[in-house]
C-alpha positions as CSV (number, residue, x, y, z in Angstrom):
1,X,-4.8,11.9,-4.7
2,X,-7.5,10.5,-2.5
3,X,-9.7,12.7,-0.3
4,X,-8.3,13.1,3.3
5,X,-10.5,11.2,5.7
6,X,-8.4,11.3,8.9
7,X,-6.2,14.2,9.9
8,X,-3.8,14.1,12.9
9,X,-2.4,17.4,13.9
10,X,0.4,18.2,16.4
11,X,-0.4,15.1,18.4
12,X,1.5,14.4,21.7
13,X,1.0,11.7,24.2
14,X,2.9,11.7,27.6
15,X,2.2,9.0,30.1
16,X,2.6,9.8,33.8
17,X,1.0,11.6,36.8
18,X,1.1,15.1,35.3
19,X,1.7,15.0,31.6
20,X,1.1,18.7,31.0
21,X,3.9,19.5,33.4
22,X,6.6,18.0,31.1
23,X,5.4,19.4,27.8
24,X,7.9,22.2,27.9
25,X,10.7,19.7,28.2
26,X,9.3,17.8,25.3
27,X,9.2,20.9,23.1
28,X,12.7,21.8,24.1
29,X,13.9,18.6,22.4
30,X,14.7,16.6,25.5
31,X,15.1,12.9,24.6
32,X,12.6,10.3,25.7
33,X,15.2,8.8,28.1
34,X,16.1,12.2,29.6
35,X,12.5,13.0,30.3
36,X,11.9,9.7,31.9
37,X,15.0,10.0,34.1
38,X,14.2,13.6,35.1
39,X,10.4,13.4,35.6
40,X,9.3,9.8,35.7
41,X,7.1,10.5,32.6
42,X,7.2,8.6,29.4
43,X,6.9,10.3,26.0
44,X,4.7,8.0,23.9
45,X,4.2,10.3,20.8
46,X,5.8,13.5,19.8
47,X,4.3,16.0,17.3
48,X,2.6,13.5,15.0
49,X,1.0,15.0,11.9
50,X,-0.7,12.7,9.4
51,X,-3.2,12.9,6.6
52,X,-4.9,9.5,5.7
53,X,-6.8,9.3,2.5
54,X,-10.2,7.8,2.1
55,X,-10.0,4.2,0.8
56,X,-6.2,3.8,1.6
57,X,-4.5,1.0,3.4
58,X,-2.3,3.2,5.6
59,X,0.4,1.2,7.4
60,X,2.0,2.4,10.6
61,X,5.2,0.5,11.4
62,X,8.1,0.5,13.8
63,X,9.8,-1.6,16.4
64,X,8.5,-2.5,19.8
65,X,8.1,0.7,21.9
66,X,8.0,3.0,18.8
67,X,4.5,4.2,19.7
68,X,2.5,2.6,16.8
69,X,-0.1,0.9,19.0
70,X,-0.4,4.0,21.1
71,X,-1.1,6.0,17.9
72,X,-3.8,3.7,16.5
73,X,-5.7,3.9,19.8
74,X,-6.0,7.6,19.4
75,X,-8.1,7.2,16.3
76,X,-11.1,6.0,18.2
77,X,-10.0,7.7,21.5
78,X,-9.3,4.5,23.4
79,X,-6.4,6.8,24.4
80,X,-6.8,10.6,24.7
81,X,-3.8,12.7,23.6
82,X,-2.0,15.0,25.9
83,X,-2.2,17.6,23.2
84,X,-3.3,17.6,19.6
85,X,-6.2,17.4,17.2
86,X,-7.9,14.3,15.6
87,X,-10.4,14.9,12.8
88,X,-12.3,12.1,11.1
89,X,-14.5,12.9,8.2
90,X,-14.5,16.5,9.2
91,X,-15.5,15.7,12.8
92,X,-13.3,16.8,15.7
93,X,-13.1,13.6,17.6
94,X,-11.9,15.3,20.8
95,X,-15.1,17.3,20.9
96,X,-17.4,14.3,21.1
97,X,-19.4,13.6,24.2
98,X,-19.3,10.2,25.8
99,X,-22.6,9.2,24.1
100,X,-21.4,10.6,20.7
101,X,-18.1,8.8,21.1
102,X,-19.8,5.5,21.8
103,X,-21.9,6.0,18.6
104,X,-18.8,7.0,16.7
105,X,-17.0,3.8,17.7
106,X,-20.0,1.6,16.9
107,X,-20.7,2.9,13.4
108,X,-17.5,4.6,12.1
109,X,-14.7,2.2,13.1
110,X,-14.1,-1.4,13.8
111,X,-11.0,-3.0,15.2
112,X,-9.2,-6.3,14.6
113,X,-6.8,-7.3,17.3
114,X,-3.6,-9.3,17.4
115,X,-5.0,-12.0,19.7
116,X,-8.3,-12.2,17.9
117,X,-10.4,-11.0,20.8
118,X,-13.2,-13.5,20.2
119,X,-15.8,-14.4,22.8
120,X,-15.0,-18.0,23.8
121,X,-18.6,-19.0,24.9
122,X,-20.3,-17.7,21.8
123,X,-20.4,-19.5,18.4
124,X,-18.6,-18.2,15.4
125,X,-21.8,-16.8,14.0
126,X,-22.6,-15.1,17.3
127,X,-19.1,-13.6,17.4
128,X,-19.4,-12.2,13.9
129,X,-22.8,-10.7,14.6
130,X,-21.8,-9.3,18.0
131,X,-21.2,-5.7,16.8
132,X,-24.6,-5.6,15.2
133,X,-26.2,-6.9,18.4
134,X,-24.6,-4.0,20.2
135,X,-26.2,-1.7,17.6
136,X,-29.6,-3.3,18.4
137,X,-30.0,-4.7,14.9
138,X,-32.8,-7.3,14.7
139,X,-31.6,-10.9,15.1
140,X,-32.7,-12.0,11.7
141,X,-30.9,-9.2,9.9
142,X,-27.7,-9.6,11.9
143,X,-27.7,-13.4,11.4
144,X,-28.1,-12.9,7.6
145,X,-25.2,-10.4,7.5
146,X,-23.0,-12.5,9.7
147,X,-23.5,-15.5,7.4
148,X,-22.7,-13.4,4.4
149,X,-19.4,-12.2,5.9
150,X,-18.4,-15.8,7.0
151,X,-18.9,-16.8,3.4
152,X,-16.8,-13.9,2.2
153,X,-13.8,-14.9,4.4
154,X,-14.1,-18.5,3.5
155,X,-15.7,-19.9,6.8
156,X,-19.1,-21.0,5.5
157,X,-20.1,-24.1,7.4
158,X,-18.3,-23.0,10.6
159,X,-21.2,-21.0,12.0
160,X,-21.9,-23.2,15.0
161,X,-18.3,-23.9,15.9
162,X,-16.7,-22.2,18.9
163,X,-13.4,-20.2,18.7
164,X,-11.4,-22.9,20.5
165,X,-12.3,-25.4,17.7
166,X,-10.7,-23.2,15.1
167,X,-7.1,-22.7,14.0
168,X,-5.4,-19.4,14.6
169,X,-5.9,-18.4,11.0
170,X,-9.6,-19.3,11.1
171,X,-10.0,-17.3,14.3
172,X,-8.5,-14.2,12.7
173,X,-10.8,-14.6,9.8
174,X,-13.7,-14.6,12.3
175,X,-12.2,-11.4,13.8
176,X,-12.0,-9.8,10.3
177,X,-15.6,-10.8,9.5
178,X,-16.8,-9.4,12.8
179,X,-15.1,-6.1,12.1
180,X,-16.6,-5.9,8.6
181,X,-20.0,-7.0,9.6
182,X,-21.0,-3.6,10.9
183,X,-19.9,-2.0,7.6
184,X,-17.5,0.5,9.2
185,X,-15.9,3.2,7.1
186,X,-12.6,2.7,8.9
187,X,-10.9,-0.6,9.9
188,X,-8.2,-0.5,12.6
189,X,-5.9,-3.5,12.5
190,X,-3.3,-3.6,15.4
191,X,-0.7,-6.3,14.6
192,X,-3.6,-8.3,13.3
193,X,-1.6,-11.0,11.6
194,X,1.6,-11.1,13.7
195,X,0.5,-14.0,15.8
196,X,0.0,-16.3,12.8
197,X,2.3,-18.7,11.2
198,X,4.1,-17.4,8.1
199,X,2.0,-19.3,5.5
200,X,-1.3,-18.4,7.2
201,X,-0.1,-14.8,7.6
202,X,0.6,-14.6,3.9
203,X,-2.9,-16.0,3.2
204,X,-4.5,-13.4,5.4
205,X,-2.6,-10.6,3.7
206,X,-3.9,-12.0,0.3
207,X,-7.4,-12.0,1.7
208,X,-7.1,-8.4,3.0
209,X,-5.9,-7.2,-0.4
210,X,-8.7,-9.1,-2.2
211,X,-11.3,-7.7,0.1
212,X,-9.9,-4.2,-0.2
213,X,-10.2,-4.3,-4.0
214,X,-13.9,-4.9,-3.5
215,X,-14.7,-2.8,-0.4
216,X,-12.4,0.2,-0.6
217,X,-12.4,0.7,3.2
218,X,-9.9,3.0,4.9
219,X,-7.6,0.6,6.7
220,X,-5.1,1.6,9.4
221,X,-2.7,-1.3,9.7
222,X,-0.1,-1.6,12.5
223,X,2.9,-3.9,12.0
224,X,6.6,-4.3,12.9
225,X,7.2,-6.2,9.7
226,X,8.5,-4.1,6.8
227,X,7.8,-6.8,4.2
228,X,4.1,-6.8,5.4
229,X,4.0,-3.0,5.3
230,X,5.4,-2.9,1.8
231,X,3.0,-5.5,0.5
232,X,-0.1,-4.0,2.0
233,X,0.4,-0.3,2.3
234,X,-0.7,2.4,-0.1
235,X,1.2,4.7,2.3
236,X,3.6,3.8,5.1
237,X,4.5,5.8,8.2
238,X,7.6,4.7,10.1
239,X,7.8,5.6,13.8
240,X,10.9,5.6,16.1
241,X,10.6,6.5,19.8
242,X,7.2,8.2,19.2
243,X,8.5,10.4,16.4
244,X,7.7,10.0,12.7
245,X,10.8,9.2,10.7
246,X,9.2,9.1,7.3
247,X,5.8,9.0,5.6
248,X,5.4,7.9,2.0
249,X,4.5,5.4,-0.6
250,X,6.3,2.0,-0.4
251,X,8.6,3.0,-3.3
252,X,9.4,6.3,-1.6
253,X,10.4,4.4,1.6
254,X,12.5,1.9,-0.4
255,X,14.2,4.3,-2.8
256,X,14.5,7.4,-0.8
257,X,14.9,6.6,2.9
258,X,14.7,9.7,5.0
259,X,17.3,8.8,7.6
260,X,19.7,6.1,8.8
261,X,16.9,4.5,10.8
262,X,14.7,4.0,7.7
263,X,17.7,3.0,5.6
264,X,18.5,0.2,8.1
265,X,15.0,-1.0,7.8
266,X,15.0,-1.2,3.9
267,X,18.6,-2.4,3.4
268,X,17.8,-6.1,3.0
269,X,14.5,-5.8,1.2
270,X,14.1,-7.8,-2.0
271,X,13.2,-4.9,-4.3
272,X,12.2,-7.2,-7.2
273,X,9.3,-8.5,-5.1
274,X,8.1,-5.1,-4.0
275,X,8.6,-2.5,-6.7
276,X,6.4,-2.4,-9.8
277,X,7.2,-1.5,-13.4
278,X,5.6,1.9,-13.2
279,X,7.9,3.0,-10.4
280,X,11.2,2.4,-12.4
281,X,10.2,2.7,-16.1
282,X,11.5,5.4,-18.3
283,X,9.3,7.8,-20.2
284,X,7.6,6.6,-23.4
285,X,10.0,7.0,-26.4
286,X,10.2,6.2,-30.1
287,X,6.6,5.6,-30.9
288,X,6.1,6.0,-34.6
289,X,3.2,8.3,-35.5
290,X,2.8,7.2,-39.1
291,X,2.2,3.9,-40.9
292,X,4.1,5.0,-44.0
293,X,7.5,3.5,-44.1
294,X,9.2,6.4,-45.8
295,X,7.8,8.8,-43.2
296,X,8.7,6.4,-40.4
297,X,12.3,6.3,-41.6
298,X,12.5,10.1,-41.6
299,X,11.1,10.1,-38.0
300,X,13.7,7.6,-36.8
301,X,16.6,9.4,-38.4
302,X,15.8,12.3,-36.2
303,X,16.3,10.2,-33.1
304,X,19.5,8.9,-31.5
305,X,17.9,5.4,-31.2
306,X,17.8,3.1,-34.2
307,X,14.6,1.4,-33.3
308,X,11.0,2.3,-32.7
309,X,7.7,0.9,-31.5
310,X,4.8,0.2,-33.8
311,X,1.2,0.8,-32.7
312,X,-2.0,0.7,-34.7
313,X,-5.3,1.9,-33.0
314,X,-3.5,1.6,-29.7
315,X,-2.6,-2.0,-30.3
316,X,1.1,-2.8,-30.0
317,X,2.5,-4.7,-33.0
318,X,6.2,-4.9,-32.2
319,X,9.4,-3.1,-32.9
320,X,11.2,-2.0,-36.1
321,X,14.8,-1.1,-36.6
322,X,16.3,1.5,-39.0
323,X,17.9,-1.3,-41.0
324,X,14.4,-2.9,-41.5
325,X,12.9,0.3,-42.6
326,X,15.7,1.1,-45.1
327,X,15.4,-2.4,-46.6
328,X,11.6,-2.0,-47.0
329,X,12.1,1.4,-48.7
330,X,14.2,-0.2,-51.4
331,X,11.4,-2.7,-52.4
332,X,9.6,-2.1,-55.7
333,X,6.2,-0.6,-55.5
334,X,4.4,-3.8,-56.3
335,X,6.0,-5.4,-53.2
336,X,5.6,-2.5,-50.8
337,X,4.9,-3.3,-47.2
338,X,3.3,-1.4,-44.4
339,X,4.8,-0.8,-41.0
340,X,2.8,-3.5,-39.3
341,X,4.0,-6.1,-41.8
342,X,7.7,-5.6,-40.9
343,X,7.4,-5.1,-37.2
344,X,9.0,-7.8,-35.2
345,X,7.0,-9.3,-32.3
346,X,8.2,-8.3,-28.9
347,X,7.0,-8.5,-25.3
348,X,5.1,-5.8,-23.4
349,X,4.7,-5.2,-19.7
350,X,1.9,-3.7,-17.7
351,X,2.5,-0.9,-15.2
352,X,1.5,-2.9,-12.1
353,X,3.7,-5.9,-12.9
354,X,6.2,-6.5,-10.1
355,X,9.9,-6.4,-11.2
356,X,10.4,-10.1,-10.3
357,X,7.8,-11.0,-13.0
358,X,9.1,-8.4,-15.5
359,X,12.7,-9.5,-15.3
360,X,12.6,-12.4,-17.9
361,X,11.0,-10.1,-20.6
362,X,13.6,-7.4,-20.1
363,X,16.6,-9.8,-20.1
364,X,15.4,-11.6,-23.2
365,X,14.6,-8.5,-25.3
366,X,17.2,-6.7,-27.5
367,X,15.3,-3.4,-26.9
368,X,13.7,-1.7,-23.9
369,X,10.3,-3.3,-23.3
370,X,7.3,-1.0,-23.8
371,X,4.9,-0.6,-20.9
372,X,1.3,-0.8,-22.2
373,X,-2.0,-0.8,-20.3
374,X,-4.9,-3.2,-21.1
375,X,-6.5,-0.4,-23.3
376,X,-3.3,0.1,-25.3
377,X,-2.0,3.3,-23.7
378,X,1.8,3.5,-24.0
379,X,3.3,4.5,-20.7
380,X,7.0,4.0,-20.9
381,X,9.8,1.5,-21.4
382,X,11.9,-0.8,-19.2
383,X,15.3,-2.0,-20.2
384,X,17.6,-4.6,-18.7
385,X,19.9,-1.7,-17.8
386,X,17.1,-0.1,-15.8
387,X,16.5,-3.4,-14.0
388,X,20.2,-3.8,-13.2
389,X,20.4,-0.2,-12.0
390,X,17.5,-0.5,-9.6
391,X,18.1,-4.0,-8.3
392,X,21.9,-3.8,-7.9
393,X,22.0,-0.7,-5.7
394,X,21.1,-0.9,-2.0
395,X,19.4,2.4,-2.2
396,X,19.0,5.3,-4.7
397,X,21.4,8.0,-3.4
398,X,20.7,10.2,-6.3
399,X,17.7,10.6,-8.6
400,X,17.9,8.5,-11.7
401,X,18.1,10.5,-14.9
402,X,15.2,9.6,-17.2
403,X,15.4,9.6,-21.0
404,X,13.6,12.4,-22.7
405,X,10.3,11.4,-24.4
406,X,10.2,11.8,-28.2
């Protein structure tokens, strides 16, 4: 579990002339519509509690009016809460003076906007370097860093162009490079890709994942698109009418929706494109702990399965059946074989393989397919029955019973 970098505690936001005057109604459980009707105030957020880990992509999603953009603007105090506490890296953000807050915004966080937010009369290079200019970084240094980030996002050669000369996807790459150029610890992305065409949007998602693998920033990503949330998020928080419906890993959201609202969101998701092998695999079973065929046969006879997996020095060599072992035991001593000799080749899967890519191997194998890491560690198995179970059901109403490891 990653170290908590951002903590939101008991956060409320009420919009109106006198927010404090309606907090009692909010706590009594009055609905958003009732409070608006009775007082003219709008409840934006209600009792939000979140822990965001260092280095996570934390996605906040919900439909229009759910409060997601309101929430992200609390992280750097573009909006102040009616009540609640915001802690970033152990610092109480609400206690910062105006000068301290400006320094915090300049160095701790950067923001990428839906509509790019580029300065139209500055070149691409000047736009990327703008944050460093605000920090009073020397021109030579900020130019060098801006060039580096333009190269990183694939816009080398566009330094002297102006935003209007670029496509939407290119403009958003400039916005991303500008946000990263100041080397912030936290990146706030408010519907950053939603204005892009689908193919360009997918490419930007790929680029964010690729950059995150190298940079390990803490990214707060706002979206209304569940597919985007599931693809990008290490954790996902789903908001409805300013209230958190569920917070969890993508697989938690998909397999164990907390309420009808979340269930409606995930109902039509293609699980095969989202879930990975390690989420649905069964515990490791039937690994032979000897290379002696007689001993291997004794082990297998103690199991209910009539097959087993053969490893040598953490290298997978295939599967053997009880029939094969019995035949090998009957060979004369001068024709004796070892376990590796009789093992039948079979596929393996890696834990992070998505189910869509794992499907052919499981369907073609007569046995559950072993899940093995690059260094040979045996993690579990995945069978065609497991795949049918997880892909055929719309949601997992009950926990799936795992096999007992042997």
